[in-house]
Z-matrix of the N, CA and C atoms (Angstrom, degrees):
N
C 1 1.450
C 2 1.534 1 109.34
N 3 1.333 2 115.58 1 131.36
C 4 1.456 3 120.53 2 177.57
C 5 1.527 4 108.93 3 -87.73
N 6 1.337 5 115.98 4 141.48
C 7 1.455 6 117.76 5 175.60
C 8 1.531 7 109.49 6 -88.57
N 9 1.305 8 116.95 7 169.25
C 10 1.469 9 122.67 8 -173.97
C 11 1.524 10 110.99 9 -61.00
N 12 1.341 11 116.80 10 -42.61
C 13 1.470 12 119.93 11 -177.91
C 14 1.521 13 111.42 12 -60.90
N 15 1.323 14 116.99 13 -41.77
C 16 1.463 15 121.17 14 -179.80
C 17 1.522 16 110.63 15 -64.37
N 18 1.332 17 116.90 16 -45.25
C 19 1.466 18 121.36 17 -179.56
C 20 1.526 19 110.15 18 -61.80
N 21 1.327 20 116.26 19 -45.88
C 22 1.467 21 120.68 20 -179.08
C 23 1.527 22 110.74 21 -65.46
N 24 1.333 23 117.31 22 -40.95
C 25 1.467 24 120.82 23 179.52
C 26 1.528 25 111.17 24 -63.63
N 27 1.336 26 116.99 25 -42.03
C 28 1.471 27 120.24 26 178.34
C 29 1.527 28 110.70 27 -63.88
N 30 1.331 29 116.53 28 -42.84
C 31 1.469 30 120.23 29 179.80
C 32 1.523 31 110.22 30 -65.31
N 33 1.339 32 116.68 31 -41.09
C 34 1.462 33 119.72 32 -179.56
C 35 1.525 34 110.73 33 -64.19
N 36 1.324 35 116.97 34 -39.84
C 37 1.466 36 119.96 35 178.76
C 38 1.530 37 110.58 36 -63.51
N 39 1.332 38 116.95 37 -43.56
C 40 1.468 39 120.36 38 179.23
C 41 1.525 40 110.65 39 -63.71
N 42 1.330 41 116.72 40 -39.95
C 43 1.468 42 120.21 41 -179.60
C 44 1.528 43 111.16 42 -67.64
N 45 1.329 44 116.73 43 -41.37
C 46 1.467 45 118.40 44 -179.83
C 47 1.520 46 110.99 45 -68.71
N 48 1.337 47 117.01 46 -32.24
C 49 1.468 48 120.19 47 176.35
C 50 1.532 49 110.18 48 -65.20
N 51 1.329 50 116.99 49 -37.66
C 52 1.462 51 120.69 50 178.35
C 53 1.527 52 110.14 51 -63.31
N 54 1.325 53 117.14 52 -41.08
C 55 1.461 54 121.07 53 179.33
C 56 1.532 55 110.44 54 -67.64
N 57 1.345 56 116.94 55 -41.79
C 58 1.469 57 120.18 56 177.65
C 59 1.521 58 110.99 57 -61.82
N 60 1.318 59 116.71 58 -42.02
C 61 1.459 60 120.32 59 178.73
C 62 1.530 61 109.88 60 -62.18
N 63 1.330 62 116.94 61 -41.76
C 64 1.467 63 120.61 62 178.79
C 65 1.522 64 110.45 63 -62.07
N 66 1.330 65 117.32 64 -44.44
C 67 1.469 66 120.20 65 178.77
C 68 1.526 67 110.26 66 -57.08
N 69 1.321 68 116.20 67 -43.88
C 70 1.458 69 121.02 68 -179.76
C 71 1.527 70 110.88 69 -65.77
N 72 1.335 71 116.77 70 -43.87
C 73 1.468 72 120.82 71 -179.20
C 74 1.523 73 110.41 72 -63.91
N 75 1.317 74 117.72 73 -41.62
C 76 1.467 75 120.71 74 -179.82
C 77 1.525 76 111.24 75 -68.25
N 78 1.332 77 117.21 76 -31.63
C 79 1.464 78 120.66 77 179.27
C 80 1.520 79 111.32 78 -64.68
N 81 1.342 80 116.67 79 -28.81
C 82 1.459 81 120.28 80 -178.30
C 83 1.524 82 112.98 81 -86.63
N 84 1.317 83 117.88 82 -2.98
C 85 1.468 84 120.56 83 177.50
C 86 1.525 85 107.96 84 -90.50
N 87 1.321 86 115.31 85 121.49
C 88 1.463 87 121.75 86 -174.60
C 89 1.519 88 110.27 87 -68.90
N 90 1.332 89 116.20 88 128.17
C 91 1.458 90 120.31 89 -177.23
C 92 1.521 91 112.59 90 -115.87
N 93 1.312 92 117.58 91 25.10
C 94 1.456 93 120.06 92 177.59
C 95 1.521 94 112.97 93 87.53
N 96 1.323 95 117.69 94 -10.97
C 97 1.456 96 121.70 95 178.24
C 98 1.521 97 108.73 96 -112.10
N 99 1.320 98 115.71 97 149.70
C 100 1.459 99 120.87 98 178.91
C 101 1.522 100 109.48 99 -71.56
N 102 1.314 101 115.75 100 133.22
C 103 1.461 102 121.87 101 177.63
C 104 1.523 103 107.29 102 -148.38
N 105 1.325 104 117.25 103 126.31
C 106 1.468 105 120.40 104 -176.50
C 107 1.527 106 111.86 105 -62.73
N 108 1.328 107 117.93 106 -20.23
C 109 1.471 108 120.33 107 179.69
C 110 1.534 109 111.71 108 -68.62
N 111 1.337 110 117.79 109 -13.91
C 112 1.463 111 120.00 110 176.44
C 113 1.533 112 110.60 111 -61.26
N 114 1.327 113 116.20 112 -27.30
C 115 1.469 114 121.00 113 -176.34
C 116 1.525 115 112.78 114 -91.27
N 117 1.328 116 118.54 115 -1.88
C 118 1.473 117 121.69 116 -175.16
C 119 1.521 118 113.37 117 -55.35
N 120 1.311 119 118.18 118 -39.21
C 121 1.460 120 120.26 119 -175.11
C 122 1.518 121 114.03 120 -83.17
N 123 1.327 122 118.15 121 -4.95
C 124 1.469 123 121.19 122 -175.83
C 125 1.528 124 109.49 123 -92.09
N 126 1.320 125 115.46 124 123.80
C 127 1.468 126 121.73 125 -179.99
C 128 1.527 127 108.93 126 -110.86
N 129 1.344 128 115.82 127 146.55
C 130 1.466 129 121.18 128 177.17
C 131 1.524 130 109.02 129 -124.42
N 132 1.329 131 115.60 130 152.65
C 133 1.463 132 120.96 131 178.79
C 134 1.520 133 107.84 132 -82.54
N 135 1.327 134 115.91 133 104.30
C 136 1.456 135 120.90 134 -178.15
C 137 1.527 136 108.61 135 -114.95
N 138 1.321 137 115.98 136 107.37
C 139 1.462 138 122.62 137 178.33
C 140 1.526 139 112.05 138 53.03
N 141 1.311 140 116.00 139 44.81
C 142 1.456 141 121.02 140 172.46
C 143 1.519 142 116.23 141 91.42
N 144 1.321 143 118.41 142 -2.86
C 145 1.465 144 118.91 143 177.38
C 146 1.536 145 109.45 144 -133.20
N 147 1.317 146 114.96 145 150.04
C 148 1.461 147 120.04 146 -179.04
C 149 1.530 148 108.96 147 -81.05
N 150 1.321 149 115.59 148 122.64
C 151 1.468 150 122.07 149 -176.44
C 152 1.532 151 109.96 150 -126.56
N 153 1.329 152 117.90 151 150.54
C 154 1.469 153 118.99 152 170.78
C 155 1.531 154 108.89 153 -65.85
N 156 1.319 155 116.50 154 151.88
C 157 1.468 156 120.74 155 -179.23
C 158 1.534 157 110.61 156 -55.63
N 159 1.327 158 117.46 157 -36.77
C 160 1.465 159 121.32 158 -177.77
C 161 1.529 160 112.52 159 -62.65
N 162 1.344 161 117.89 160 -19.17
C 163 1.461 162 120.57 161 179.43
C 164 1.517 163 113.10 162 -83.99
N 165 1.343 164 118.35 163 -11.41
C 166 1.468 165 119.21 164 -179.60
C 167 1.532 166 112.64 165 -130.36
N 168 1.326 167 116.76 166 12.88
C 169 1.455 168 120.55 167 178.48
C 170 1.524 169 109.21 168 -161.77
N 171 1.321 170 115.49 169 156.61
C 172 1.468 171 118.09 170 172.81
C 173 1.527 172 107.27 171 -90.22
N 174 1.317 173 115.66 172 132.66
C 175 1.463 174 121.97 173 -176.73
C 176 1.519 175 107.92 174 -118.07
N 177 1.333 176 115.93 175 122.90
C 178 1.465 177 120.57 176 -179.21
C 179 1.526 178 110.09 177 -134.81
N 180 1.323 179 115.08 178 165.49
C 181 1.464 180 121.03 179 173.77
C 182 1.530 181 107.31 180 -118.52
N 183 1.343 182 117.12 181 95.29
C 184 1.467 183 119.79 182 -178.40
C 185 1.537 184 112.64 183 -65.38
N 186 1.321 185 116.82 184 -28.73
C 187 1.463 186 120.55 185 175.65
C 188 1.526 187 108.57 186 -150.12
N 189 1.324 188 117.34 187 -179.31
C 190 1.465 189 121.61 188 -174.14
C 191 1.523 190 113.41 189 -70.73
N 192 1.322 191 118.26 190 -13.85
C 193 1.459 192 121.38 191 -174.82
C 194 1.522 193 114.60 192 -115.05
N 195 1.341 194 118.19 193 9.25
C 196 1.465 195 117.66 194 -179.80
C 197 1.520 196 111.73 195 -150.13
N 198 1.335 197 113.24 196 155.50
C 199 1.462 198 121.82 197 175.67
C 200 1.530 199 106.23 198 -122.03
N 201 1.329 200 116.34 199 132.79
C 202 1.467 201 121.16 200 178.71
C 203 1.523 202 108.96 201 -110.00
N 204 1.343 203 115.15 202 130.38
C 205 1.466 204 121.19 203 179.55
C 206 1.525 205 106.65 204 -119.84
N 207 1.333 206 116.46 205 119.04
C 208 1.456 207 120.98 206 179.68
C 209 1.528 208 108.61 207 -116.25
N 210 1.353 209 116.33 208 99.05
C 211 1.471 210 119.62 209 -179.34
C 212 1.524 211 111.54 210 -62.95
N 213 1.339 212 116.04 211 143.75
C 214 1.452 213 120.31 212 178.42
C 215 1.521 214 110.58 213 -76.42
N 216 1.318 215 117.18 214 -23.47
C 217 1.462 216 122.46 215 -179.93
C 218 1.533 217 107.58 216 -120.08
N 219 1.324 218 116.57 217 127.27
C 220 1.481 219 120.86 218 -178.05
C 221 1.532 220 112.38 219 -59.30
N 222 1.331 221 117.71 220 -26.40
C 223 1.464 222 120.95 221 -179.45
C 224 1.524 223 112.11 222 -69.27
N 225 1.313 224 117.65 223 -14.70
C 226 1.460 225 121.48 224 -175.68
C 227 1.538 226 113.17 225 -85.23
N 228 1.338 227 119.10 226 -9.89
C 229 1.464 228 121.32 227 -177.48
C 230 1.527 229 111.69 228 -53.72
N 231 1.330 230 115.95 229 -54.40
C 232 1.469 231 120.83 230 -177.09
C 233 1.532 232 111.41 231 -63.11
N 234 1.328 233 116.31 232 -42.43
C 235 1.463 234 121.36 233 -177.23
C 236 1.531 235 110.28 234 -63.06
N 237 1.339 236 116.14 235 -45.31
C 238 1.468 237 120.53 236 -179.54
C 239 1.529 238 110.07 237 -66.11
N 240 1.338 239 116.09 238 -44.17
C 241 1.472 240 119.49 239 178.91
C 242 1.529 241 110.94 240 -58.51
N 243 1.333 242 116.29 241 -46.64
C 244 1.467 243 120.24 242 -178.95
C 245 1.530 244 110.99 243 -62.59
N 246 1.325 245 117.30 244 -40.94
C 247 1.470 246 121.09 245 179.74
C 248 1.529 247 110.79 246 -62.56
N 249 1.323 248 116.65 247 -39.66
C 250 1.471 249 120.26 248 179.97
C 251 1.528 250 110.13 249 -68.85
N 252 1.315 251 116.28 250 -42.74
C 253 1.470 252 120.27 251 179.70
C 254 1.520 253 110.53 252 -63.39
N 255 1.343 254 117.32 253 -41.69
C 256 1.464 255 121.75 254 -178.31
C 257 1.528 256 113.19 255 -74.63
N 258 1.328 257 117.33 256 -14.95
C 259 1.470 258 120.15 257 -177.42
C 260 1.531 259 110.20 258 -77.38
N 261 1.330 260 114.74 259 173.91
C 262 1.469 261 120.30 260 178.92
C 263 1.524 262 111.68 261 -87.93
N 264 1.323 263 117.74 262 12.01
C 265 1.462 264 122.04 263 -177.57
C 266 1.525 265 111.76 264 -64.38
N 267 1.329 266 116.54 265 -37.96
C 268 1.462 267 120.27 266 177.19
C 269 1.515 268 113.95 267 77.41
N 270 1.322 269 117.88 268 25.66
C 271 1.466 270 121.89 269 179.04
C 272 1.522 271 108.30 270 -124.77
N 273 1.326 272 116.04 271 133.06
C 274 1.465 273 121.25 272 -179.85
C 275 1.528 274 109.43 273 -87.68
N 276 1.354 275 117.77 274 123.06
C 277 1.466 276 119.97 275 -179.89
C 278 1.527 277 111.71 276 -75.78
N 279 1.337 278 115.69 277 149.01
C 280 1.463 279 122.20 278 174.84
C 281 1.520 280 107.31 279 -114.51
N 282 1.338 281 116.53 280 126.17
C 283 1.451 282 121.75 281 -176.42
C 284 1.518 283 108.82 282 -114.87
N 285 1.351 284 116.47 283 122.30
C 286 1.468 285 118.89 284 177.34
C 287 1.531 286 111.53 285 -108.50
N 288 1.324 287 117.69 286 13.64
C 289 1.456 288 121.56 287 179.30
C 290 1.520 289 113.14 288 92.08
N 291 1.304 290 117.43 289 -23.19
C 292 1.464 291 122.38 290 178.68
C 293 1.526 292 110.88 291 -107.30
N 294 1.345 293 115.00 292 -44.89
C 295 1.463 294 121.87 293 -173.25
C 296 1.522 295 109.16 294 -138.44
N 297 1.330 296 116.43 295 143.34
C 298 1.470 297 120.84 296 171.54
C 299 1.523 298 106.00 297 -96.25
N 300 1.325 299 116.87 298 123.31
C 301 1.464 300 121.01 299 179.87
C 302 1.520 301 109.96 300 -107.94
N 303 1.325 302 114.60 301 139.10
C 304 1.457 303 121.22 302 173.09
C 305 1.524 304 107.08 303 -115.84
N 306 1.310 305 115.92 304 112.44
C 307 1.459 306 119.65 305 176.13
C 308 1.517 307 109.33 306 -84.84
N 309 1.317 308 116.65 307 122.32
C 310 1.465 309 120.85 308 -179.28
C 311 1.524 310 107.65 309 -87.27
N 312 1.338 311 116.97 310 109.71
C 313 1.461 312 118.83 311 -178.03
C 314 1.526 313 111.23 312 -72.52
N 315 1.338 314 117.03 313 150.53
C 316 1.466 315 118.54 314 175.96
C 317 1.528 316 109.43 315 -66.01
N 318 1.312 317 116.22 316 147.45
C 319 1.464 318 120.97 317 -176.86
C 320 1.522 319 110.54 318 -82.14
N 321 1.331 320 115.97 319 142.47
C 322 1.459 321 120.58 320 173.05
C 323 1.526 322 108.42 321 -79.71
N 324 1.317 323 116.40 322 162.85
C 325 1.466 324 120.27 323 -179.94
C 326 1.530 325 110.86 324 -60.64
N 327 1.326 326 116.30 325 -40.76
C 328 1.463 327 121.22 326 179.44
C 329 1.527 328 111.16 327 -61.88
N 330 1.342 329 115.83 328 -42.77
C 331 1.470 330 120.85 329 179.78
C 332 1.531 331 110.79 330 -67.10
N 333 1.335 332 116.57 331 -37.15
C 334 1.466 333 120.33 332 177.60
C 335 1.528 334 110.66 333 -60.29
N 336 1.340 335 116.08 334 -43.04
C 337 1.464 336 120.60 335 179.86
C 338 1.529 337 109.84 336 -63.99
N 339 1.347 338 116.93 337 -41.82
C 340 1.469 339 120.73 338 177.38
C 341 1.527 340 111.16 339 -60.55
N 342 1.331 341 116.23 340 -43.18
C 343 1.461 342 120.03 341 -178.56
C 344 1.531 343 111.58 342 -67.25
N 345 1.338 344 117.38 343 -37.17
C 346 1.472 345 118.83 344 178.02
C 347 1.528 346 110.03 345 -66.38
N 348 1.341 347 116.73 346 -36.34
C 349 1.472 348 119.57 347 176.59
C 350 1.525 349 110.44 348 -64.84
N 351 1.328 350 116.39 349 -41.00
C 352 1.458 351 121.33 350 178.60
C 353 1.535 352 109.96 351 -62.54
N 354 1.335 353 116.76 352 -42.14
C 355 1.470 354 121.05 353 178.24
C 356 1.523 355 110.40 354 -63.45
N 357 1.330 356 115.89 355 -41.12
C 358 1.464 357 119.96 356 -179.17
C 359 1.537 358 110.20 357 -63.77
N 360 1.335 359 116.56 358 -39.70
C 361 1.459 360 120.84 359 177.78
C 362 1.533 361 110.54 360 -62.09
N 363 1.330 362 116.15 361 -44.31
C 364 1.471 363 120.11 362 178.42
C 365 1.527 364 110.40 363 -61.69
N 366 1.334 365 116.38 364 -41.51
C 367 1.472 366 120.55 365 179.99
C 368 1.534 367 110.41 366 -65.00
N 369 1.333 368 116.60 367 -40.55
C 370 1.473 369 119.65 368 178.60
C 371 1.530 370 111.18 369 -63.37
N 372 1.342 371 116.28 370 -38.36
C 373 1.467 372 119.73 371 176.85
C 374 1.529 373 110.68 372 -62.62
N 375 1.337 374 116.48 373 -40.86
C 376 1.465 375 120.22 374 178.56
C 377 1.530 376 110.46 375 -65.03
N 378 1.323 377 116.72 376 -42.54
C 379 1.473 378 120.28 377 178.81
C 380 1.525 379 110.41 378 -62.66
N 381 1.330 380 116.01 379 -38.87
C 382 1.467 381 120.02 380 179.02
C 383 1.533 382 109.94 381 -63.51
N 384 1.318 383 117.19 382 -41.20
C 385 1.467 384 120.69 383 177.67
C 386 1.527 385 110.52 384 -63.28
N 387 1.328 386 116.40 385 -39.30
C 388 1.469 387 120.44 386 179.26
C 389 1.523 388 110.02 387 -65.56
N 390 1.329 389 116.81 388 -44.41
C 391 1.472 390 120.35 389 178.18
C 392 1.528 391 110.85 390 -62.39
N 393 1.335 392 116.35 391 -40.51
C 394 1.466 393 120.27 392 178.96
C 395 1.525 394 110.80 393 -63.26
N 396 1.332 395 117.16 394 -39.41
C 397 1.464 396 120.60 395 178.70
C 398 1.533 397 109.96 396 -63.95
N 399 1.341 398 116.41 397 -41.02
C 400 1.470 399 119.69 398 178.19
C 401 1.529 400 110.06 399 -63.96
N 402 1.330 401 116.46 400 -45.99
C 403 1.468 402 120.67 401 -179.64
C 404 1.531 403 111.02 402 -61.05
N 405 1.341 404 116.51 403 -43.87
C 406 1.470 405 119.66 404 178.47
C 407 1.524 406 110.74 405 -61.53
N 408 1.332 407 115.98 406 -39.16
C 409 1.464 408 119.70 407 177.94
C 410 1.519 409 111.75 408 -63.81
N 411 1.316 410 116.70 409 -42.98
C 412 1.470 411 121.00 410 178.87
C 413 1.530 412 109.86 411 -64.16
N 414 1.331 413 116.92 412 -41.30
C 415 1.472 414 120.48 413 177.40
C 416 1.533 415 110.99 414 -61.08
N 417 1.346 416 116.33 415 -42.71
C 418 1.467 417 119.90 416 178.18
C 419 1.526 418 110.92 417 -62.11
N 420 1.341 419 116.36 418 -39.79
C 421 1.473 420 119.69 419 178.72
C 422 1.532 421 110.80 420 -64.53
N 423 1.324 422 116.48 421 -40.54
C 424 1.473 423 119.78 422 179.29
C 425 1.527 424 110.69 423 -64.02
N 426 1.342 425 116.56 424 -39.83
C 427 1.465 426 119.91 425 177.41
C 428 1.525 427 110.20 426 -63.80
N 429 1.336 428 115.55 427 -39.24
C 430 1.466 429 119.65 428 -178.89
C 431 1.522 430 111.42 429 -66.76
N 432 1.349 431 117.30 430 -32.54
C 433 1.466 432 120.44 431 177.35
C 434 1.523 433 109.37 432 -63.10
N 435 1.338 434 116.71 433 -40.91
C 436 1.464 435 120.69 434 178.36
C 437 1.526 436 111.18 435 -64.53
N 438 1.349 437 115.08 436 -26.76
C 439 1.466 438 119.48 437 -179.00
C 440 1.525 439 112.17 438 -93.72
N 441 1.342 440 117.29 439 4.79
C 442 1.461 441 118.70 440 173.52
C 443 1.516 442 116.46 441 119.91
N 444 1.325 443 119.91 442 1.65
C 445 1.463 444 121.73 443 177.91
C 446 1.527 445 109.48 444 -73.51
N 447 1.298 446 117.09 445 141.71
C 448 1.468 447 121.74 446 179.74
C 449 1.526 448 110.46 447 -65.66
N 450 1.344 449 116.99 448 143.40
C 451 1.465 450 120.47 449 179.35
C 452 1.525 451 111.38 450 -67.38
N 453 1.316 452 117.32 451 -27.68
C 454 1.466 453 120.06 452 176.10
C 455 1.529 454 110.13 453 -64.20
N 456 1.342 455 115.89 454 -42.40
C 457 1.460 456 119.68 455 177.78
C 458 1.529 457 110.44 456 -64.34
N 459 1.336 458 116.24 457 -36.76
C 460 1.467 459 120.53 458 178.45
C 461 1.533 460 109.50 459 -61.63
N 462 1.341 461 116.80 460 -47.88
C 463 1.468 462 120.68 461 -179.21
C 464 1.530 463 110.77 462 -61.94
N 465 1.351 464 116.31 463 -42.28
C 466 1.466 465 119.90 464 177.85
C 467 1.532 466 110.56 465 -61.65
N 468 1.328 467 115.69 466 -42.49
C 469 1.466 468 120.44 467 179.33
C 470 1.523 469 111.48 468 -63.70
N 471 1.338 470 116.98 469 -42.80
C 472 1.469 471 120.19 470 178.53
C 473 1.520 472 110.97 471 -63.51
N 474 1.326 473 116.72 472 -37.82
C 475 1.474 474 120.58 473 178.27
C 476 1.529 475 110.34 474 -65.02
N 477 1.334 476 115.31 475 -41.64
C 478 1.458 477 119.86 476 178.62
C 479 1.534 478 110.74 477 -64.92
N 480 1.331 479 116.77 478 -40.37
C 481 1.470 480 120.95 479 177.29
C 482 1.519 481 110.90 480 -63.01
N 483 1.328 482 117.33 481 -38.39
C 484 1.465 483 120.59 482 178.80
C 485 1.532 484 110.50 483 -64.62
N 486 1.336 485 116.33 484 -42.02
C 487 1.473 486 120.16 485 178.74
C 488 1.530 487 110.56 486 -62.36
N 489 1.347 488 115.60 487 -44.04
C 490 1.465 489 119.69 488 177.65
C 491 1.522 490 110.69 489 -61.11
N 492 1.329 491 116.09 490 -45.35
C 493 1.459 492 122.01 491 179.68
C 494 1.525 493 109.62 492 -55.86
N 495 1.336 494 116.81 493 -49.98
C 496 1.465 495 120.74 494 -178.45
C 497 1.529 496 111.45 495 -62.15
N 498 1.343 497 116.61 496 -39.86
C 499 1.469 498 121.17 497 -179.74
C 500 1.534 499 110.59 498 -62.27
N 501 1.336 500 116.57 499 -47.02
C 502 1.462 501 119.90 500 -176.44
C 503 1.524 502 112.06 501 -73.51
N 504 1.314 503 118.35 502 -33.98
C 505 1.465 504 120.42 503 176.05
C 506 1.528 505 109.31 504 -64.77
N 507 1.329 506 116.50 505 -38.17
C 508 1.468 507 120.40 506 177.60
C 509 1.533 508 109.86 507 -63.33
N 510 1.347 509 117.24 508 -41.35
C 511 1.465 510 120.43 509 177.15
C 512 1.526 511 111.20 510 -60.22
N 513 1.339 512 116.36 511 -42.31
C 514 1.466 513 120.80 512 179.13
C 515 1.526 514 109.82 513 -61.70
N 516 1.327 515 116.61 514 -45.50
C 517 1.468 516 120.51 515 179.59
C 518 1.526 517 111.16 516 -61.06
N 519 1.342 518 116.46 517 -40.35
C 520 1.466 519 119.94 518 179.27
C 521 1.527 520 111.20 519 -65.96
N 522 1.337 521 116.77 520 -43.92
C 523 1.468 522 120.03 521 177.77
C 524 1.525 523 111.23 522 -59.96
N 525 1.339 524 115.44 523 -42.46
C 526 1.462 525 120.21 524 179.87
C 527 1.524 526 110.77 525 -64.22
N 528 1.315 527 117.33 526 -43.11
C 529 1.474 528 121.13 527 -179.62
C 530 1.527 529 110.88 528 -62.16
N 531 1.340 530 116.78 529 -42.44
C 532 1.463 531 120.48 530 179.66
C 533 1.526 532 110.50 531 -63.64
N 534 1.345 533 116.63 532 -44.99
C 535 1.468 534 120.18 533 -178.10
C 536 1.533 535 110.64 534 -67.40
N 537 1.321 536 117.50 535 -41.50
C 538 1.469 537 119.71 536 178.23
C 539 1.532 538 110.76 537 -62.27
N 540 1.313 539 116.19 538 -40.00
C 541 1.474 540 119.53 539 178.06
C 542 1.526 541 110.02 540 -62.99
N 543 1.330 542 115.82 541 -42.26
C 544 1.458 543 121.36 542 179.21
C 545 1.539 544 110.82 543 -61.94
N 546 1.329 545 116.49 544 -41.96
C 547 1.469 546 120.67 545 -179.03
C 548 1.527 547 110.84 546 -69.50
N 549 1.309 548 117.42 547 -42.41
C 550 1.460 549 120.56 548 -175.04
C 551 1.521 550 113.99 549 -79.13
N 552 1.340 551 117.81 550 -12.55
C 553 1.462 552 121.05 551 177.45
C 554 1.527 553 108.86 552 -73.45
N 555 1.305 554 115.74 553 122.61
C 556 1.472 555 120.39 554 -176.78
C 557 1.514 556 109.54 555 -86.99
């Protein structure tokens, strides 16, 4: 039999993981500004193993509209360029022999609307995970009642799960609002 604290702690961990995943997913959605996290998902073949670009080059944002990639090994220029071109980033790299530059183009109004829809979908997925964690917690409490847990403790646990649910859903809404504002700012 699980006690109330264990059930609530497990649900809280699942809910916080959903929020962390959302933060990460939103960071990878391009908002018209240069951000080195745009390159996080791109891997390059470096000496026989697939590595993130950050492991074989220094990545910086010299200004709000560009990302500079300076490979530590000159042989990596072509590999990094090809990885960026093949990725879903949709930005053509410029190579001057010293640095690979990615110019971040300004977003069109149509693209901004698409990105806000994509953010909303990610937020809904996070909310669904939070609701599932609450439901799983309530199910665990119901099982524990059958195994001898007091119904008063069950009600207290369900109330605590509801408070956690509301707190994390509010965090998701706040993250979504910030990202939408960032995308819609011209």
